C-alpha positions as CSV (number, residue, x, y, z in Angstrom):
1,M,5.0,42.2,36.4
2,R,3.7,38.8,35.5
3,L,0.7,36.6,36.1
4,A,1.0,33.2,37.7
5,R,-1.5,30.5,38.4
6,L,-1.8,28.7,41.7
7,V,-3.6,25.3,41.6
8,F,-6.7,25.1,43.7
9,P,-8.9,21.9,43.6
10,A,-11.0,22.1,40.5
11,L,-12.4,25.4,41.7
12,L,-14.3,26.5,38.6
13,L,-16.0,23.2,37.8
14,T,-16.8,22.2,41.4
15,A,-18.4,25.7,41.9
16,G,-21.0,24.8,39.3
17,F,-19.3,26.2,36.1
18,A,-20.7,24.0,33.3
19,R,-18.5,23.3,30.3
20,A,-19.5,25.4,27.2
21,A,-19.8,22.3,25.0
22,E,-22.6,21.0,27.3
23,L,-24.8,24.1,26.9
24,L,-27.5,25.0,24.5
25,P,-26.2,26.9,21.4
26,A,-25.2,30.5,22.0
27,D,-27.6,31.8,19.3
28,R,-30.8,30.6,21.0
29,P,-33.2,33.3,22.2
30,I,-32.7,34.1,25.9
31,P,-36.4,33.4,26.9
32,E,-36.3,30.1,25.0
33,V,-33.2,29.0,26.9
34,I,-34.5,30.0,30.2
35,D,-37.8,28.1,29.8
36,H,-35.9,25.1,28.4
37,Y,-33.8,24.7,31.6
38,V,-36.5,25.7,34.1
39,D,-39.1,23.4,32.5
40,A,-36.6,20.5,32.4
41,K,-36.1,20.7,36.1
42,L,-39.8,21.0,36.8
43,K,-40.4,17.9,34.7
44,S,-37.6,16.0,36.5
45,A,-39.1,17.1,39.9
46,N,-42.6,16.0,38.7
47,V,-44.0,19.5,39.5
48,T,-46.7,21.2,37.4
49,P,-46.0,24.9,37.5
50,A,-48.5,27.6,38.2
51,P,-50.3,29.0,35.1
52,Q,-49.3,32.2,33.4
53,A,-50.3,35.4,35.2
54,D,-53.3,37.3,33.8
55,D,-52.8,40.5,31.8
56,Y,-53.6,42.7,34.8
57,T,-50.9,41.1,37.0
58,L,-48.4,41.0,34.2
59,I,-48.5,44.7,33.3
60,R,-48.3,45.6,36.9
61,R,-45.3,43.3,37.5
62,L,-43.4,44.4,34.4
63,T,-44.0,48.1,35.0
64,L,-42.8,47.8,38.6
65,D,-39.8,45.8,37.6
66,L,-38.7,47.9,34.7
67,V,-39.6,51.5,35.6
68,G,-40.2,51.2,39.3
69,R,-43.9,52.1,39.6
70,I,-47.4,50.7,39.1
71,P,-49.0,51.3,35.8
72,T,-51.6,54.1,35.3
73,P,-55.2,52.9,34.7
74,A,-54.9,54.1,31.1
75,E,-51.8,52.0,30.6
76,T,-53.5,49.0,32.2
77,N,-56.6,49.3,30.1
78,A,-54.7,49.7,26.8
79,Y,-52.6,46.6,27.5
80,V,-55.5,44.4,28.7
81,E,-57.8,45.4,25.8
82,S,-55.1,45.0,23.1
83,T,-55.4,41.9,20.9
84,D,-52.0,42.3,19.4
85,P,-50.1,38.9,19.8
86,H,-46.9,40.9,20.4
87,K,-48.2,43.3,23.0
88,R,-46.0,41.9,25.7
89,E,-42.8,42.5,23.7
90,Q,-44.1,45.9,22.7
91,L,-44.8,46.8,26.4
92,V,-41.3,45.7,27.5
93,D,-39.6,47.6,24.7
94,R,-41.6,50.7,25.5
95,L,-40.8,50.6,29.2
96,M,-37.1,49.9,28.5
97,A,-36.9,52.8,26.1
98,S,-38.4,55.2,28.7
99,P,-36.1,57.5,30.7
100,A,-37.7,56.1,33.8
101,F,-36.1,52.7,33.0
102,V,-32.6,54.4,33.4
103,R,-33.6,56.1,36.6
104,F,-35.0,53.0,38.2
105,Q,-32.1,50.8,37.2
106,A,-29.8,53.4,38.7
107,N,-31.8,53.0,41.9
108,Q,-31.4,49.3,41.8
109,F,-27.7,49.3,41.1
110,E,-27.2,52.0,43.7
111,A,-28.9,49.8,46.4
112,M,-26.9,46.8,45.2
113,L,-23.5,48.6,45.4
114,A,-24.3,50.1,48.7
115,G,-24.5,46.6,50.1
116,P,-26.2,45.5,53.3
117,N,-24.5,48.2,55.3
118,G,-25.6,51.0,53.0
119,R,-22.3,52.3,51.9
120,G,-23.4,54.6,49.1
121,G,-21.2,57.6,49.3
122,N,-22.5,61.2,49.2
123,G,-24.7,61.1,46.1
124,G,-22.0,61.1,43.5
125,L,-22.4,57.3,42.9
126,R,-26.0,57.8,41.8
127,E,-25.1,60.6,39.4
128,Y,-22.4,58.3,37.9
129,L,-24.9,55.4,37.6
130,L,-27.5,57.7,35.9
131,K,-25.0,58.8,33.3
132,A,-23.5,55.4,32.7
133,L,-26.8,53.6,32.4
134,A,-28.2,56.3,30.1
135,E,-25.3,55.7,27.8
136,N,-25.8,51.9,28.2
137,R,-22.2,51.4,29.3
138,P,-21.3,47.8,29.5
139,W,-21.1,46.3,33.0
140,D,-17.3,45.4,32.6
141,R,-16.6,49.1,31.9
142,M,-18.6,50.2,34.9
143,F,-16.8,47.7,37.1
144,R,-13.4,49.1,36.0
145,E,-14.6,52.7,36.5
146,L,-16.0,51.8,40.0
147,V,-12.9,49.9,41.2
148,V,-10.1,51.9,39.5
149,A,-11.9,55.1,40.6
150,N,-10.0,57.7,38.6
151,E,-11.2,61.0,39.9
152,T,-9.6,62.9,37.1
153,D,-11.8,61.2,34.4
154,P,-14.8,63.3,33.8
155,N,-16.7,60.4,32.3
156,A,-16.3,58.5,35.6
157,K,-17.3,61.4,37.9
158,G,-18.8,60.0,41.1
159,A,-17.6,56.4,40.5
160,A,-14.9,56.8,43.1
161,D,-17.6,57.1,45.8
162,F,-17.8,53.3,45.8
163,V,-14.2,52.8,47.0
164,K,-14.0,56.0,49.0
165,S,-17.0,55.1,51.1
166,R,-15.1,51.9,52.2
167,V,-11.4,52.8,52.0
168,A,-11.2,53.5,55.7
169,D,-11.9,49.8,56.3
170,L,-9.9,47.8,53.8
171,D,-11.2,44.5,55.2
172,R,-14.8,45.7,54.3
173,L,-13.7,47.0,50.9
174,T,-12.1,43.6,50.1
175,T,-15.2,41.7,51.2
176,D,-17.6,44.0,49.4
177,V,-15.8,44.0,46.1
178,S,-15.5,40.2,46.2
179,A,-19.2,39.7,47.1
180,L,-20.8,42.4,44.9
181,F,-18.9,41.8,41.7
182,F,-17.9,38.2,41.9
183,G,-20.5,36.5,44.1
184,V,-17.9,35.4,46.6
185,N,-17.9,36.3,50.3
186,V,-14.3,35.7,51.5
187,S,-14.7,37.3,54.9
188,C,-14.8,33.9,56.6
189,A,-11.3,33.2,55.3
190,Q,-9.9,36.3,57.1
191,C,-8.7,34.6,60.3
192,H,-8.3,31.1,58.9
193,D,-9.1,29.0,55.9
194,H,-12.8,28.7,55.5
195,P,-14.0,26.1,57.9
196,L,-16.8,24.7,55.7
197,V,-15.8,25.6,52.1
198,S,-12.5,24.1,50.9
199,D,-12.4,26.7,48.0
200,W,-11.6,29.7,50.2
201,K,-8.2,30.0,51.9
202,Q,-6.6,32.9,53.8
203,D,-4.6,33.3,50.6
204,H,-7.7,34.4,48.8
205,F,-8.8,37.0,51.4
206,Y,-5.4,38.5,51.8
207,G,-4.6,38.1,48.1
208,M,-7.7,40.2,47.3
209,K,-6.9,42.7,50.1
210,S,-3.5,43.2,48.5
211,F,-5.1,44.9,45.6
212,F,-6.5,47.6,47.9
213,A,-3.8,47.8,50.6
214,R,-2.2,50.8,48.8
215,S,-5.4,52.9,48.7
216,F,-6.4,55.5,51.2
217,D,-8.3,58.8,51.6
218,N,-6.1,61.8,51.0
219,G,-8.0,64.9,52.0
220,G,-11.3,63.8,50.4
221,F,-9.6,62.3,47.3
222,L,-8.8,58.7,46.7
223,A,-5.0,58.1,46.7
224,E,-2.9,55.0,46.0
225,R,0.7,54.5,47.1
226,D,3.4,52.8,45.0
227,Y,3.8,50.1,47.7
228,G,1.6,48.2,50.1
229,P,2.7,44.8,51.4
230,V,0.1,42.8,53.3
231,K,1.1,40.4,56.0
232,F,-1.2,38.0,57.8
233,K,-0.9,35.3,60.5
234,P,-1.9,31.8,59.2
235,T,-3.5,29.2,61.5
236,K,-0.2,27.6,61.8
237,G,3.4,28.8,61.4
238,P,4.9,32.3,61.3
239,D,3.4,35.4,59.7
240,R,3.2,35.4,55.9
241,Q,3.3,38.1,53.3
242,A,0.4,37.9,50.9
243,R,0.7,38.0,47.1
244,M,-1.8,39.9,45.0
245,M,-4.1,37.0,44.1
246,F,-7.5,36.8,42.3
247,L,-10.2,34.4,43.4
248,T,-9.3,31.9,40.8
249,G,-5.8,31.6,42.2
250,T,-4.1,33.8,39.6
251,T,-1.4,35.9,41.2
252,V,0.2,39.1,40.1
253,D,3.9,39.9,40.6
254,G,4.1,43.7,40.7
255,P,6.4,46.3,42.3
256,G,6.0,47.6,45.8
257,M,5.5,44.3,47.6
258,K,8.2,45.1,50.1
259,D,8.2,47.6,52.9
260,P,9.4,51.0,51.6
261,S,12.6,52.7,52.5
262,K,12.6,55.8,54.6
263,D,13.4,57.9,51.4
264,E,10.4,56.3,49.6
265,E,8.1,57.0,52.5
266,K,9.3,60.6,52.6
267,K,8.8,61.2,48.9
268,D,5.3,59.6,49.1
269,R,4.4,61.7,52.1
270,E,5.5,65.0,50.5
271,K,3.6,64.1,47.3
272,F,0.3,63.4,49.1
273,E,0.6,66.4,51.4
274,Q,1.1,68.7,48.4
275,A,-2.0,67.3,46.7
276,K,-3.9,67.7,49.9
277,K,-2.7,71.3,50.3
278,E,-3.8,72.0,46.7
279,K,-7.1,70.2,47.3
280,K,-6.8,68.0,44.2
281,A,-6.5,64.4,43.3
282,P,-2.9,63.1,43.9
283,P,-1.0,61.8,40.9
284,P,-1.6,58.1,40.1
285,P,1.0,55.5,41.0
286,A,3.2,54.0,38.3
287,F,1.6,50.7,39.1
288,S,-2.1,50.7,40.2
289,A,-3.0,47.5,42.1
290,R,-6.7,48.3,41.8
291,A,-6.4,48.7,38.0
292,K,-4.5,45.4,37.9
293,L,-7.4,43.7,39.7
294,A,-9.8,44.9,37.1
295,E,-7.5,43.8,34.4
296,V,-7.0,40.3,35.8
297,A,-10.7,39.8,36.8
298,L,-11.9,40.5,33.2
299,Q,-9.5,38.3,31.4
300,P,-11.4,35.5,29.5
301,K,-10.0,32.7,31.6
302,E,-10.8,34.6,34.9
303,S,-14.1,36.3,34.1
304,E,-16.5,33.6,34.9
305,F,-16.9,34.7,38.4
306,F,-17.7,38.2,37.2
307,S,-20.2,37.2,34.5
308,R,-21.9,34.6,36.7
309,S,-22.4,37.0,39.5
310,I,-24.1,39.7,37.5
311,A,-26.3,37.1,35.7
312,N,-27.3,35.7,39.1
313,R,-28.0,39.1,40.5
314,L,-30.2,40.1,37.5
315,W,-32.1,36.8,37.9
316,H,-32.6,37.4,41.6
317,R,-33.9,40.9,40.9
318,F,-36.6,39.9,38.5
319,L,-37.5,36.4,39.8
320,G,-37.1,37.2,43.5
321,Y,-34.7,34.3,44.1
322,G,-31.2,33.6,42.8
323,L,-30.0,30.6,40.9
324,V,-27.4,30.7,43.6
325,M,-28.5,31.7,47.1
326,P,-27.2,33.5,49.0
327,L,-26.0,35.8,46.2
328,D,-22.5,36.0,47.7
329,Q,-22.0,32.2,48.2
330,M,-20.8,30.9,44.9
331,H,-18.6,28.0,45.8
332,S,-18.4,24.2,45.5
333,E,-20.6,23.5,48.5
334,N,-23.4,25.6,47.2
335,R,-24.2,24.6,43.7
336,P,-26.7,26.6,41.5
337,S,-30.2,25.3,41.3
338,H,-29.8,25.3,37.5
339,P,-26.1,25.1,36.7
340,D,-26.4,25.0,32.9
341,L,-28.8,27.9,32.9
342,L,-26.5,30.1,35.0
343,A,-23.5,29.1,32.8
344,W,-25.5,29.8,29.6
345,L,-26.6,33.2,30.9
346,A,-23.1,34.1,32.1
347,R,-21.6,33.1,28.7
348,D,-24.3,35.1,26.9
349,V,-23.6,38.2,29.0
350,A,-19.9,37.9,28.2
351,N,-20.6,37.3,24.5
352,R,-22.7,40.4,24.4
353,K,-19.7,42.3,25.8
354,Y,-21.6,42.9,29.1
355,D,-24.5,44.8,27.6
356,L,-27.1,44.0,30.3
357,R,-30.2,45.1,28.5
358,P,-30.6,42.0,26.4
359,T,-30.4,39.8,29.5
360,I,-33.0,41.9,31.3
361,R,-35.3,41.8,28.3
362,G,-34.8,38.1,27.9
363,I,-35.6,37.3,31.5
364,V,-38.8,39.3,31.6
365,L,-40.1,37.8,28.4
366,S,-39.7,34.2,29.6
367,Q,-42.6,32.0,30.7
368,A,-40.7,31.4,34.0
369,Y,-40.9,35.1,34.8
370,S,-44.6,35.5,33.9
371,R,-46.1,32.6,36.0
372,S,-48.8,33.4,38.5
373,S,-47.8,33.8,42.1
374,K,-51.0,31.9,43.2
375,W,-50.3,28.3,44.2
376,T,-53.4,26.1,44.5
377,G,-51.6,22.9,45.5
378,D,-51.1,21.6,49.0
379,A,-47.6,22.7,49.9
380,P,-45.8,25.3,47.8
381,P,-42.8,24.0,45.9
382,S,-39.2,24.9,46.6
383,P,-38.4,28.4,45.4
384,T,-35.4,26.8,43.6
385,L,-37.9,25.3,41.0
386,F,-39.4,28.7,40.0
387,A,-42.7,26.9,39.7
388,A,-44.6,30.0,40.7
389,A,-43.8,33.7,40.8
390,R,-42.3,34.9,44.1
391,L,-43.7,37.8,46.1
392,K,-41.3,40.7,46.1
393,P,-41.6,43.6,48.5
394,L,-41.5,47.0,46.8
395,T,-38.4,49.0,47.2
396,P,-38.6,52.3,48.9
397,M,-38.7,54.2,45.6
398,Q,-41.2,51.7,44.1
399,M,-43.4,52.2,47.1
400,A,-43.2,56.0,47.2
401,I,-43.8,56.6,43.5
402,S,-46.6,53.9,43.4
403,L,-48.4,55.7,46.2
404,K,-48.2,58.9,44.2
405,V,-49.5,57.3,41.0
406,A,-52.3,55.4,42.8
407,T,-53.7,58.5,44.6
408,T,-53.5,60.8,41.6
409,D,-56.6,61.6,39.6
410,P,-56.6,58.9,36.9
411,Q,-57.8,61.4,34.3
412,T,-54.5,63.1,34.6
413,F,-53.0,60.3,32.5
414,E,-55.9,59.9,30.0
415,N,-56.0,61.5,26.5
416,A,-52.6,63.0,26.9
417,K,-49.6,62.7,24.6
418,P,-47.0,60.1,25.7
419,E,-44.4,62.7,26.3
420,E,-46.8,64.7,28.5
421,V,-47.6,61.6,30.5
422,E,-43.9,60.8,30.9
423,K,-43.3,64.4,32.2
424,R,-46.2,64.0,34.7
425,L,-44.9,60.7,35.9
426,E,-41.3,62.1,36.3
427,S,-42.7,65.0,38.3
428,L,-44.5,62.5,40.6
429,E,-41.3,60.5,40.9
430,N,-39.3,63.6,41.9
431,A,-42.0,64.5,44.5
432,A,-42.0,60.9,45.8
433,R,-38.2,60.8,46.4
434,G,-38.5,62.6,49.7
435,Y,-40.7,59.8,51.0
436,T,-38.4,56.9,50.3
437,S,-36.8,57.1,53.8
438,L,-40.1,56.1,55.3
439,F,-39.9,52.5,53.8
440,A,-37.4,49.7,54.4
441,Q,-35.1,48.4,51.7
442,P,-36.3,44.8,50.8
443,T,-34.3,41.8,52.0
444,D,-34.8,38.1,51.2
445,D,-36.5,37.6,54.6
446,F,-38.4,40.9,54.5
447,Q,-41.1,41.7,57.0
448,I,-43.0,44.9,57.3
449,G,-41.6,46.7,60.3
450,V,-43.4,48.4,63.2
451,N,-42.4,51.9,61.9
452,E,-44.1,51.4,58.6
453,A,-47.2,49.9,60.2
454,L,-47.4,53.0,62.5
455,L,-46.8,55.3,59.6
456,F,-50.0,54.1,57.8
457,S,-51.9,54.0,61.1
458,N,-51.0,57.3,62.6
459,S,-49.0,59.6,60.4
460,D,-50.4,62.9,59.1
461,K,-47.9,62.6,56.2
462,I,-49.9,59.8,54.6
463,I,-53.1,61.8,54.9
464,R,-51.6,65.1,53.7
465,E,-49.7,63.6,50.8
466,F,-51.7,60.6,49.5
467,L,-55.2,61.0,50.9
468,A,-55.7,64.7,50.3
469,D,-59.0,66.0,48.9
470,G,-57.9,68.0,45.8
471,N,-58.7,68.5,42.2
472,D,-55.7,66.5,41.1
473,K,-56.2,63.7,43.6
474,L,-58.0,60.3,43.4
475,L,-60.2,61.3,46.3
476,G,-61.2,64.6,44.7
477,R,-62.3,62.6,41.6
478,V,-64.3,59.8,43.1
479,K,-66.2,61.9,45.6
480,S,-67.8,63.7,42.7
481,I,-69.0,60.5,41.0
482,P,-72.7,59.9,41.9
483,E,-72.7,56.1,41.3
484,R,-71.0,54.2,44.1
485,D,-70.2,51.2,41.9
486,K,-68.3,53.4,39.4
487,A,-66.5,55.2,42.2
488,V,-65.4,51.8,43.7
489,E,-64.3,50.8,40.2
490,W,-62.1,53.9,39.8
491,I,-60.5,53.4,43.2
492,V,-59.6,49.7,42.8
493,R,-58.3,50.1,39.3
494,S,-56.2,53.1,40.4
495,V,-54.7,51.5,43.4
496,L,-54.6,47.7,42.7
497,C,-54.4,48.0,38.9
498,R,-57.3,45.6,38.3
499,P,-61.1,45.7,38.4
500,P,-62.8,44.9,41.7
501,T,-64.2,41.5,42.3
502,A,-67.9,41.1,42.9
503,D,-67.3,40.6,46.7
504,E,-65.1,43.7,46.8
505,Q,-67.7,45.7,44.9
506,R,-70.5,44.6,47.3
507,T,-68.5,45.1,50.5
508,L,-67.2,48.5,49.6
509,Q,-70.6,49.7,48.4
510,E,-72.1,48.6,51.7
511,Y,-69.4,50.4,53.6
512,L,-70.0,53.6,51.6
513,A,-73.8,53.4,52.1
514,R,-73.4,53.3,55.8
515,R,-71.4,56.5,55.7
516,A,-73.5,58.4,53.2
517,D,-73.6,61.4,55.5
518,R,-69.8,61.8,55.1
519,P,-68.8,60.5,51.6
520,A,-65.4,62.2,51.3
521,E,-64.2,60.7,54.6
522,A,-65.7,57.3,53.6
523,Y,-63.9,57.3,50.2
524,R,-60.7,58.4,52.0
525,Q,-61.0,55.3,54.3
526,V,-61.5,53.0,51.3
527,I,-58.4,54.4,49.5
528,W,-56.4,54.1,52.8
529,A,-57.4,50.5,53.3
530,L,-56.2,49.6,49.8
531,I,-52.8,51.5,49.8
532,S,-52.0,50.1,53.3
533,G,-52.8,46.5,52.3
534,A,-50.5,43.6,51.4
535,E,-51.6,43.5,47.8
536,F,-50.3,47.0,47.2
537,R,-47.1,46.5,49.2
538,F,-45.8,43.6,47.1
539,N,-45.0,42.9,43.5
540,Y,-46.7,39.6,42.8
């Protein structure tokens, strides 16, 4: 087999790939690079950014983004009261060293890999992600394991669910792999060359599909034939046979690109029927087209799509808006908001051999990340400037575990050893998992749906699980506090991770005074009002 290169019009440079010689040096700290490029664009746009968020906001934001929950009152107090100039770095390092960091990142990657249609498999994918992220496997290795999908490799157990959940629809598999790993949605080039983007031709769609055309489900196991020609009808002219071709135009000449003989079909059929009868994975082909895709895509001259896509997705996850939007539209007609920043981050990810932790750490330690979400000017600036923090709806798991933490007796987390607190929080997380189906997965145009609004208004589940009157619950704690101002302080700090304002303190005390004959129910209503409000629902 050999690789060949087809010439497409300056695809890499026109899609926003900056030349390495034009970028800041590779040894500069990630937060410094981020702020250099973001601040430069703000200056050129003559926009003064929002100030830095206060400590209460920042610990809430970091804790939600890194371990998927709101901080406990004890964690918030310790951070806010600390005078250590390095307390932010210490907080980030503590959260990223926590087992909860692995669990939450697995949630985030699982949601990403499921795609908009929720193709997540039967649970094996999550188990794979938990193991891979706990070992801090590099992203390029995870990509190979997910796409090659070798079910006989114990270290990649569950990874095959990504392909298996899509293999019945090869067009969808082609589109999802291209979009999720390379930031390119080639589905519009399926029936004809892309009508609006000159970069994407039918050759790209069917060239990518050729890497998957040999794959199929064989009795619950992923199988791959030794042949799999793909033919398509172009806009003009007769049917054509596709070549295996990556998005850059690089093609692969491999065996099995012709229709098989009857003898070859018979041998294949017998081989796969035997494997199905024995209920085991069939033997791999002599030439794996999926493995060849992984090989080609990760070659240094081809890997910019791969490194740019993951850098853009991480930026989107933590800043709430991508450097390229939509995330699957990286092409010459849709340039990045900050081309040099994206190119630098992509180069840095590749230079670090796709260890994503330094990128995550660098993003959340930047000044761009820690701006306030409050904008006091007339009209809010374009989100492409990153002049203010963007509101991010909580994910289903963030919402469920945060409800658990917020409505638990705060003293549960005080004066306990760190390992005991970690176990308690993991227990709450496990209990919360059953409630994730009640909340919608965030989208870029997210709006709270009717079902969620009705859930908080009418559901007994909310009362039983989060507003119960028990010894280990927030309600059980505050109803025993004789001073209303202190009770209000406990509630607001537990739920909203900050002290109440003077107006909130006065309003809530007046409400409680009017219901002095039924204090437990009054406190329950106060807690309910806060957990069902917009401030709790979003990461700001």
